[in-house]
Backbone as JSON, one array per atom type, in Angstrom:
{
  "sequence": "MTKQQSQMITTLDDDPGRTSMVVHDSCTWSPYTTRRYTIQQYSPTPPPPTATTTINNNAQSVNINNLIEILIDNNNSIQNAMNSINNLFSNQNAMLLNLLNELKK",
  "N": [[-39.78, 46.87, -35.83], [-39.65, 43.7, -34.37], [-42.0, 41.06, -33.51], [-42.35, 40.41, -30.1], [-42.42, 38.59, -27.05], [-42.38, 38.94, -23.63], [-42.04, 37.84, -20.28], [-42.37, 38.72, -16.9], [-42.05, 38.49, -13.36], [-43.27, 40.39, -10.82], [-43.21, 41.94, -7.6], [-45.98, 43.14, -5.83], [-46.24, 46.41, -4.54], [-48.03, 47.21, -2.51], [-48.83, 44.88, -1.27], [-46.79, 42.65, -0.19], [-46.93, 39.88, -0.03], [-48.27, 38.88, -2.17], [-47.96, 38.21, -5.67], [-47.51, 39.53, -8.96], [-48.02, 38.62, -12.24], [-46.78, 39.97, -15.07], [-47.45, 40.25, -18.37], [-45.84, 41.25, -21.14], [-46.73, 42.07, -24.25], [-45.38, 42.72, -27.12], [-45.93, 44.14, -30.19], [-45.47, 44.7, -33.73], [-44.58, 48.01, -34.1], [-46.7, 50.64, -34.83], [-48.62, 53.49, -35.87], [-51.15, 52.53, -35.56], [-51.27, 50.44, -33.8], [-51.04, 49.34, -30.4], [-49.33, 48.74, -27.3], [-50.06, 45.82, -25.43], [-51.04, 44.93, -22.19], [-51.24, 42.37, -19.89], [-52.41, 41.53, -16.79], [-52.13, 39.19, -14.35], [-53.1, 38.2, -11.28], [-52.02, 36.21, -8.61], [-51.95, 34.08, -5.76], [-49.51, 32.32, -4.16], [-49.72, 30.86, -1.78], [-52.42, 30.03, 0.42], [-54.26, 32.68, 2.01], [-53.72, 33.66, 5.46], [-55.97, 32.61, 8.11], [-58.61, 34.81, 8.92], [-60.21, 36.9, 11.43], [-62.88, 36.72, 10.85], [-63.12, 34.29, 9.4], [-62.38, 32.56, 11.41], [-64.44, 32.94, 13.26], [-66.57, 32.01, 11.7], [-65.77, 29.32, 11.37], [-65.85, 28.51, 14.05], [-68.57, 28.86, 14.53], [-69.61, 26.97, 12.78], [-68.59, 24.68, 14.0], [-69.98, 24.77, 16.42], [-72.58, 24.48, 15.42], [-72.38, 21.89, 14.34], [-71.84, 20.43, 16.67], [-74.23, 20.92, 18.03], [-76.0, 19.6, 16.3], [-75.09, 16.98, 16.63], [-75.73, 16.56, 19.31], [-78.52, 16.74, 19.1], [-79.01, 14.51, 17.5], [-78.17, 12.49, 19.24], [-80.02, 12.86, 21.31], [-82.36, 12.29, 19.86], [-81.85, 9.62, 19.24], [-81.85, 8.54, 21.81], [-84.51, 9.03, 22.45], [-85.79, 7.41, 20.57], [-84.87, 4.91, 21.44], [-86.06, 4.85, 23.98], [-88.76, 4.84, 23.21], [-88.88, 2.39, 21.86], [-88.31, 0.66, 23.98], [-90.57, 1.13, 25.54], [-92.56, 0.12, 23.84], [-91.76, -2.56, 23.76], [-92.14, -3.22, 26.46], [-94.89, -2.88, 26.6], [-95.79, -4.92, 24.86], [-94.76, -7.09, 26.26], [-96.22, -6.94, 28.66], [-98.76, -7.29, 27.58], [-98.55, -9.86, 26.53], [-98.17, -11.28, 28.89], [-100.63, -10.83, 30.12], [-102.32, -12.12, 28.29], [-101.42, -14.74, 28.58], [-102.17, -15.21, 31.24], [-104.94, -15.01, 30.93], [-105.4, -17.16, 29.22], [-104.64, -19.28, 30.9], [-106.62, -19.0, 32.84], [-108.84, -19.63, 31.33], [-108.36, -22.31, 30.84], [-108.94, -23.51, 33.22]],
  "CA": [[-39.61, 46.12, -34.59], [-40.24, 42.37, -34.51], [-42.94, 40.71, -32.44], [-41.68, 39.79, -28.95], [-43.2, 38.42, -25.82], [-41.53, 38.73, -22.46], [-42.78, 37.71, -19.04], [-41.6, 38.94, -15.68], [-42.84, 38.45, -12.14], [-42.93, 41.51, -9.94], [-43.93, 41.97, -6.33], [-46.79, 44.34, -5.66], [-45.76, 47.22, -3.42], [-48.98, 47.32, -1.4], [-49.02, 43.58, -0.62], [-45.61, 41.88, -0.57], [-47.19, 38.45, -0.06], [-48.86, 38.52, -3.47], [-47.14, 38.58, -6.81], [-48.26, 39.84, -10.16], [-47.31, 38.26, -13.45], [-47.08, 40.96, -16.1], [-47.05, 39.76, -19.68], [-45.7, 42.34, -22.1], [-46.87, 41.55, -25.6], [-44.99, 43.82, -28.01], [-46.16, 43.86, -31.6], [-44.84, 45.68, -34.62], [-45.07, 49.33, -33.7], [-47.2, 51.53, -35.87], [-49.6, 54.39, -35.26], [-52.44, 51.86, -35.41], [-51.19, 49.38, -32.79], [-50.54, 49.75, -29.08], [-48.88, 47.61, -26.48], [-51.09, 45.21, -24.59], [-50.55, 44.42, -20.91], [-52.15, 41.47, -19.2], [-51.98, 41.34, -15.41], [-52.79, 38.08, -13.68], [-52.67, 38.13, -9.89], [-52.24, 34.92, -7.96], [-51.31, 33.95, -4.46], [-48.98, 30.95, -4.1], [-50.2, 30.17, -0.58], [-53.68, 30.64, 0.85], [-54.07, 33.69, 3.05], [-53.98, 33.16, 6.81], [-57.36, 32.83, 8.52], [-58.92, 36.09, 9.56], [-61.15, 36.76, 12.55], [-64.19, 36.31, 10.3], [-63.11, 32.86, 9.1], [-62.34, 31.86, 12.69], [-65.81, 32.98, 13.8], [-67.37, 31.1, 10.88], [-65.38, 27.95, 11.72], [-66.38, 28.23, 15.39], [-70.02, 28.73, 14.4], [-69.87, 25.66, 12.17], [-68.33, 23.67, 15.02], [-71.11, 24.81, 17.35], [-73.72, 23.89, 14.72], [-72.16, 20.44, 14.25], [-72.02, 19.89, 18.02], [-75.68, 20.94, 18.3], [-76.62, 18.52, 15.53], [-74.73, 15.71, 17.27], [-76.56, 16.45, 20.52], [-79.89, 16.46, 18.67], [-79.04, 13.11, 17.06], [-78.09, 11.65, 20.44], [-81.34, 12.96, 21.96], [-83.32, 11.54, 19.04], [-81.54, 8.2, 19.41], [-82.35, 8.17, 23.14], [-85.98, 9.02, 22.37], [-86.17, 6.2, 19.84], [-84.62, 3.77, 22.34], [-87.12, 4.87, 25.0], [-90.01, 4.42, 22.57], [-88.79, 0.94, 21.61], [-88.44, -0.01, 25.28], [-91.98, 1.22, 25.93], [-93.31, -0.84, 23.01], [-91.42, -3.91, 24.24], [-92.83, -3.42, 27.74], [-96.32, -3.03, 26.29], [-96.01, -6.27, 24.34], [-94.5, -8.05, 27.35], [-97.39, -6.91, 29.54], [-99.89, -7.86, 26.86], [-98.33, -11.31, 26.47], [-98.42, -11.82, 30.24], [-102.09, -10.82, 30.33], [-102.91, -13.18, 27.46], [-101.11, -16.03, 29.21], [-103.05, -15.34, 32.41], [-106.29, -15.27, 30.43], [-105.42, -18.54, 28.72], [-104.62, -20.17, 32.07], [-107.95, -18.93, 33.47], [-109.78, -20.36, 30.48], [-108.09, -23.74, 30.96], [-109.47, -24.0, 34.49]],
  "C": [[-40.3, 44.77, -34.78], [-41.12, 42.07, -33.32], [-42.18, 39.97, -31.33], [-42.67, 39.62, -27.82], [-42.21, 38.2, -24.69], [-42.42, 38.67, -21.23], [-41.85, 38.02, -17.88], [-42.55, 38.95, -14.5], [-42.36, 39.57, -11.24], [-43.75, 41.41, -8.67], [-44.71, 43.27, -6.23], [-46.33, 45.1, -4.42], [-46.71, 47.21, -2.23], [-49.19, 46.0, -0.66], [-47.86, 42.68, -0.99], [-45.84, 40.37, -0.62], [-47.74, 37.97, -1.39], [-47.91, 38.94, -4.58], [-48.03, 38.81, -8.02], [-47.42, 39.43, -11.36], [-47.74, 39.24, -14.53], [-46.55, 40.42, -17.42], [-47.03, 40.94, -20.63], [-45.73, 41.74, -23.49], [-46.59, 42.7, -26.56], [-45.18, 43.38, -29.46], [-45.39, 44.88, -32.44], [-45.44, 47.05, -34.35], [-45.5, 50.12, -34.93], [-48.19, 52.47, -35.21], [-50.92, 53.7, -34.95], [-52.42, 50.76, -34.34], [-50.66, 49.96, -31.49], [-50.07, 48.51, -28.34], [-50.04, 47.12, -25.63], [-50.43, 44.66, -23.33], [-51.62, 43.55, -20.28], [-51.61, 41.24, -17.8], [-52.81, 40.22, -14.8], [-52.25, 38.0, -12.26], [-52.96, 36.75, -9.34], [-51.5, 34.93, -6.64], [-50.8, 32.52, -4.33], [-49.44, 30.17, -2.87], [-51.52, 30.82, -0.16], [-53.44, 31.66, 1.95], [-54.35, 33.12, 4.43], [-55.42, 33.43, 7.21], [-57.53, 34.18, 9.21], [-59.88, 35.84, 10.71], [-62.49, 36.27, 12.04], [-64.21, 34.82, 10.01], [-63.07, 32.05, 10.39], [-63.73, 31.81, 13.32], [-66.69, 32.02, 13.03], [-67.05, 29.65, 11.21], [-65.93, 27.57, 13.09], [-67.89, 28.03, 15.32], [-70.39, 27.4, 13.78], [-69.64, 24.55, 13.17], [-69.48, 23.6, 16.01], [-72.33, 24.17, 16.71], [-73.59, 22.38, 14.63], [-72.36, 19.8, 15.62], [-73.5, 19.86, 18.39], [-76.38, 19.82, 17.56], [-76.32, 17.16, 16.14], [-75.57, 15.5, 18.52], [-78.01, 16.12, 20.17], [-80.01, 15.0, 18.24], [-78.99, 12.16, 18.25], [-79.43, 11.66, 21.17], [-82.39, 12.17, 21.2], [-83.11, 10.04, 19.2], [-82.06, 7.72, 20.77], [-83.87, 8.1, 23.14], [-86.47, 7.77, 21.65], [-85.98, 4.97, 20.71], [-85.7, 3.7, 23.41], [-88.45, 4.4, 24.42], [-90.01, 2.92, 22.32], [-88.93, 0.16, 22.91], [-89.89, 0.0, 25.75], [-92.83, 0.22, 25.14], [-93.03, -2.26, 23.47], [-92.12, -4.21, 25.56], [-94.32, -3.64, 27.52], [-96.62, -4.44, 25.79], [-95.77, -7.32, 25.42], [-95.69, -8.11, 28.29], [-98.59, -7.56, 28.86], [-99.76, -9.38, 26.78], [-98.6, -11.95, 27.83], [-99.91, -11.87, 30.51], [-102.76, -11.92, 29.52], [-102.62, -14.57, 28.05], [-101.98, -16.26, 30.44], [-104.47, -15.67, 31.97], [-106.41, -16.71, 29.92], [-105.44, -19.54, 29.87], [-105.97, -20.17, 32.78], [-108.97, -19.72, 32.66], [-109.59, -21.87, 30.58], [-108.72, -24.31, 32.22], [-110.87, -24.45, 34.38]]
}
């Protein structure tokens, strides 16, 4: 028997959405050699989302929304701190101007 290679694609009975490529590698037959079968499973399209992936996606969305809220709160806190510093400097400048005017008298 001569060496032959043949490939065929078959559908798995338990999962019709997946296919299995079976490579039959036939070598010269003797008592010392056997046939080799290589099975490579692949899915042409990604599987539909399951309840677990939906929960994970929702949890990630909630986490992202929480992070956005935290960033907004932090930004507001920074703005408030900057306004307080500006008010402090404005008050200090006004006091220094009053002191300077008093000294001029």
